[in-house]
C-alpha positions in Angstrom: 71.2 96.5 111.9 69.1 95.7 114.9 69.6 92.8 117.1 66.8 90.7 118.3 67.5 89.6 121.7 64.9 87.0 122.2 66.5 83.5 123.1 64.6 80.2 122.6 64.7 79.8 126.4 62.8 83.3 126.8 60.3 82.3 124.0 59.7 79.1 125.7 59.1 80.6 129.2 56.9 83.3 127.6 54.8 81.2 125.4 54.1 78.6 128.1 52.7 81.5 130.3 49.2 82.5 130.4 50.6 85.9 128.8 51.3 84.2 125.5 47.7 82.7 125.4 45.8 86.0 125.2 42.6 85.1 123.5 42.7 88.0 121.0 45.7 86.3 119.2 45.2 82.8 117.7 47.9 80.9 115.8 46.6 80.2 112.3 49.6 78.5 110.7 52.6 76.8 112.2 55.2 74.1 111.3 57.5 71.8 113.2 61.1 72.6 112.9 64.4 70.7 112.6 67.9 71.1 111.3 68.1 70.9 107.5 69.8 67.6 106.6 72.4 67.9 103.8 70.1 66.8 100.8 67.6 69.3 102.1 69.7 72.5 102.3 68.9 75.3 99.8 69.8 75.0 96.2 72.3 77.2 94.4 72.6 80.3 94.8 71.6 79.6 98.4 69.9 81.9 100.8 72.9 84.2 101.9 72.6 87.6 100.3 69.6 86.7 98.3 65.7 86.7 98.7 63.4 83.8 99.4 59.7 83.6 98.9 57.8 80.9 100.7 54.0 80.0 100.3 51.7 78.9 103.1 48.0 78.5 103.5 46.5 79.6 106.8 43.5 78.1 108.7 41.4 81.0 110.1 41.4 84.6 108.9 41.7 87.9 110.9 42.3 91.6 110.9 45.9 91.7 112.1 48.8 89.3 111.9 52.5 88.8 113.1 55.1 86.4 111.8 57.4 84.3 113.9 60.9 83.4 112.6 63.2 81.1 114.2 67.0 80.5 114.2 66.9 77.6 116.8 68.9 75.2 114.9 71.4 77.5 113.4 74.8 77.5 115.1 75.5 81.0 113.5 73.6 84.3 113.4 71.2 85.0 110.6 70.9 88.5 109.3 67.6 89.5 108.0 67.6 92.7 105.6 63.8 92.8 105.2 60.7 90.8 105.3 57.3 91.4 103.4 54.1 89.4 103.4 51.5 89.4 100.7 48.4 87.4 99.5 49.8 84.7 97.2 48.2 84.2 93.8 48.4 80.5 94.0 48.6 77.7 96.6 52.4 77.5 95.7 52.6 76.7 92.0 53.9 80.2 91.3 55.6 82.8 93.3 53.1 85.5 92.1 51.4 87.7 94.6 48.2 89.6 94.5 48.9 93.2 93.4 48.6 95.8 96.1 48.7 93.3 99.0 52.3 93.4 100.1 53.2 94.8 103.5 56.6 95.4 105.0 57.2 93.8 108.4 59.2 95.2 111.3 60.7 93.5 114.2 61.0 95.7 117.1 60.5 98.7 114.9 63.2 97.8 112.4 63.1 96.2 109.1 66.6 94.7 109.3 67.8 92.8 112.4 69.9 89.8 113.4 68.9 86.5 115.0 71.7 85.0 117.0 72.1 81.2 117.2 69.2 79.6 119.0 67.1 82.8 119.0 63.6 83.5 117.7 61.9 86.8 116.6 58.3 87.8 116.3 57.2 90.7 114.0 55.3 93.7 115.2 51.6 93.4 114.5 50.4 94.8 111.1 46.9 95.3 109.9 46.0 92.7 107.2 42.9 91.5 105.9 43.2 87.9 106.1 40.4 85.3 104.9 40.0 81.8 106.0 42.4 79.3 104.2 44.2 82.5 102.4 47.4 81.8 100.8 50.2 83.9 101.9 53.7 84.8 100.4 56.3 85.5 102.9 59.6 87.1 101.3 62.8 87.2 103.3 65.7 89.1 102.2 68.8 87.6 103.9 72.1 88.9 104.6 74.5 86.4 106.2 73.1 83.0 107.0 74.7 79.5 107.5 74.6 77.3 104.5 74.9 74.3 106.8 73.2 74.5 110.0 69.7 75.7 109.0 66.4 75.8 110.8 63.9 74.3 108.4 60.9 72.3 107.7 61.9 69.8 104.9 58.7 68.5 103.9 56.8 71.7 103.0 54.8 69.9 100.2 54.8 73.5 98.7 57.2 75.2 96.3 59.6 78.1 97.4 61.6 80.4 95.4 64.9 82.1 95.3 65.8 85.3 93.6 69.2 86.8 93.6 70.1 89.8 95.6 67.6 92.0 97.3 64.7 91.5 95.0 60.9 91.3 94.8 61.0 89.9 91.2 60.6 86.2 91.3 59.6 86.1 87.6 62.8 84.1 86.8 63.8 82.4 90.0 67.2 81.0 90.3 65.9 77.9 92.2 62.7 76.2 93.2 62.8 74.0 96.4 60.0 72.2 98.4 61.3 73.3 101.7 60.7 76.0 104.1 63.5 78.0 106.0 63.3 80.3 109.1 59.5 80.7 109.3 58.0 79.2 112.2 54.3 80.4 112.7 51.7 83.2 112.1 49.4 84.6 114.6 46.1 86.5 113.7 43.6 88.5 115.6 40.5 86.7 114.4 37.3 88.4 113.4 35.3 86.2 115.9 36.4 84.0 118.9 38.7 81.3 117.6 40.8 78.5 118.9 43.4 76.1 117.6 44.2 72.3 117.4 47.8 71.2 117.6 48.7 68.0 115.9 51.9 65.9 116.7 52.9 63.5 114.1 55.1 62.1 111.6 55.1 61.9 107.8 51.6 60.8 107.5 50.7 64.1 109.2 53.3 65.9 107.4 51.7 64.9 104.2 53.8 62.5 102.3 51.8 61.4 99.3 49.8 64.6 99.0 49.8 66.9 96.1 52.7 69.4 95.8 51.2 72.8 96.1 47.7 71.2 96.6 47.4 72.0 100.3 45.7 68.6 100.8 47.2 67.0 103.9 44.6 65.5 106.3 45.1 68.5 108.6 44.1 70.9 105.8 41.1 68.8 105.1 40.1 68.9 108.8 40.5 72.7 108.7 38.1 73.0 105.7 35.6 70.6 107.4 35.7 72.6 110.6 35.3 75.9 108.7 32.4 74.5 106.7 30.8 73.4 110.0 30.9 77.0 111.3 33.7 76.3 113.7 36.3 79.0 113.8 39.2 76.6 114.7 42.9 76.6 113.3 44.6 73.4 112.7 48.4 73.6 113.3 50.5 70.8 111.7 53.5 69.7 113.6 54.3 66.7 111.5 58.0 65.7 110.6 58.8 63.0 108.1 60.6 60.1 109.6 60.0 61.3 113.2 59.9 59.2 116.3 58.4 59.8 119.6 61.0 58.0 121.7 64.4 57.8 120.1 66.1 58.0 116.7 64.2 58.9 113.6 64.5 62.2 111.9 64.3 65.6 113.6 63.8 66.2 117.2 62.0 63.4 118.9 58.2 64.0 119.7 59.3 63.4 123.5 61.7 66.4 123.1 59.7 68.8 121.0 56.1 68.4 122.2 56.4 71.3 124.8 57.4 73.7 122.1 55.1 72.4 119.5 52.0 71.9 121.5 52.1 74.3 124.2 54.0 77.2 122.6 51.2 78.7 120.4 48.3 80.9 120.9 44.7 79.8 121.4 45.5 76.0 121.4 42.5 74.3 123.2 42.9 70.9 121.6 45.8 68.5 121.0 45.8 65.5 118.5 48.4 62.9 119.2 49.1 60.7 116.1 52.6 59.2 115.9 54.3 55.9 116.7 54.6 54.2 113.2 58.3 54.9 113.0 58.9 53.8 116.6 57.1 50.5 116.3 58.6 49.8 112.7 62.2 50.2 114.0 61.6 48.4 117.4 63.1 45.3 118.6 60.3 44.9 121.0 56.7 46.1 119.8 54.9 45.6 123.0 57.6 47.4 125.1 57.7 50.3 122.6 54.0 50.7 122.8 54.2 50.8 126.6 56.8 53.5 126.3 54.8 55.5 124.0 51.7 55.2 126.3 53.9 56.7 129.1 54.8 59.8 126.9 51.2 60.3 125.9 50.0 60.1 129.4 52.6 62.7 130.4 51.3 65.0 127.6 47.7 64.6 128.6 48.6 65.4 132.2 50.5 68.5 131.2 47.6 69.6 128.7 45.1 69.0 131.3 46.8 71.4 133.6 46.7 74.1 130.9 42.9 73.4 130.3 43.6 71.8 126.8 41.7 68.7 125.7 43.9 65.8 124.1 42.6 63.3 121.5 44.4 60.0 120.8 44.5 58.9 117.2 45.1 55.3 116.4 48.1 54.2 114.4 47.3 53.2 110.7 48.1 49.9 109.3 51.5 49.0 107.8 51.3 45.4 106.5 52.9 45.2 103.2 55.6 47.7 104.2 59.1 46.8 105.6 57.9 48.0 108.9 55.6 45.1 109.2 56.3 42.0 111.6 54.1 40.1 113.9 56.0 41.7 116.8 55.5 45.2 115.6 51.9 44.6 114.9 51.4 43.3 118.4 52.7 46.6 119.6 50.5 48.6 117.3 47.5 46.5 118.4 48.4 47.1 122.0 48.8 50.8 121.5 45.5 51.2 119.5 43.6 49.3 122.1 45.0 51.5 124.8 44.2 54.5 122.9 40.5 53.3 122.4 39.8 52.0 125.8 42.2 53.4 128.5 40.0 56.5 129.2 43.3 58.5 129.0 42.0 60.8 126.3 39.2 63.3 125.9 38.2 61.4 122.7 39.5 59.2 120.1 40.1 59.6 116.5 40.2 56.0 115.0 42.3 56.5 111.7 43.0 52.7 111.9 39.5 52.0 111.2 39.0 54.9 108.7 41.6 53.6 106.2 42.0 49.8 106.9 41.3 47.5 104.0 38.0 45.6 104.8 39.7 42.4 103.1 42.5 42.7 105.4 42.3 45.2 108.3 46.2 44.8 108.8 46.7 46.7 105.5 45.8 50.1 104.2 43.0 50.1 101.8 44.6 49.8 98.2 42.5 52.8 97.2 44.5 55.0 99.5 47.8 53.8 98.7 50.7 56.2 97.8 53.4 54.4 95.5 52.2 51.2 96.8 54.4 51.5 99.9 51.7 50.2 102.2 52.4 53.0 104.6 51.7 56.4 103.2 48.3 57.5 101.9 47.5 59.3 98.7 45.4 62.6 98.6 42.2 60.7 98.6 43.2 58.7 101.7 44.0 62.0 103.5 40.8 63.5 102.5 39.1 60.4 104.1 40.9 61.0 107.3 40.5 64.8 107.5 36.7 64.7 106.9 36.3 61.4 108.9 36.8 63.2 112.2 34.0 63.7 114.4 33.7 67.6 114.5 31.7 67.6 117.7 35.0 66.9 119.4 36.0 70.4 119.1 32.7 72.1 120.2 
């Protein structure tokens, strides 16, 4: 089995350089990564020695693709016996693939390889006729892999399927789970010039409240709006449920992960910063927390501008009615939103606050957009309002 000697440090150094930003490759799909918490680990029979099929929906299409895999949170090596990619027959509701579309991927010329702890791997490019918003099925056949420390994205909002042994038959899956493991991003060679938007966010961006296997996060809706407008722009969702920018929360903080998520992918010309709800909701001093977020946002803008990337600030949505709400926390939200709107720090503003606030009480979400009445997360209709409410001229 071939060993892929590609450490996370090397990946970072490469991807932050101009060489990783070649205009002929654009990242069409990506996800934020973290270690899988105990309740988000794979169901029995687990991944080791078995096959795992994951469904994703890309942004822009192309003529070639390559797949990025990640072992950055695993403390043990992960053995990969084989990987195939195919067009999926659904958005995730079934493991079925479109007949005749499955392609074997190689990594450094080999189907099987090992990623050591902290390493990543990129497949060799392969011809693949990929249309805009196509659904892809990624099948990984695992050898040994840790059952405890796993690189994952917990909130996939999409079903994944386990088949026992080295198998491509998922007709009777041993387990169905709404998590992604090991997969990190997909690059394409687009048919026409393309670029990408990278979005840093929390559970509202990750899609809590959307339809499982519906691919209707606000970032999905923005992607559809852009394509309908004739703009060949991918939208990359780096939302993590429960995430904080500054400290605490779930997953690596926004402050610690933004370099990899925002600057580590191909073709990124725009960034949307939309986070802060969890920081403010858990704060002991709303105004101080808002000021600390402003410092991080300002630093990201500076680094992005050095790379020729535009940054758009998105206002934090209302939380009154949720346990996060207090007068102190609201004061911090108002300060942060006012700064986003008026400071001139950003290349543009996306005012999600105004899009989804209730006209009868602007400190609350519009009840028509509520998910499970938690007064924090939106339902699929609310996310549609957000995605289609963005001024598309920002990306021209």
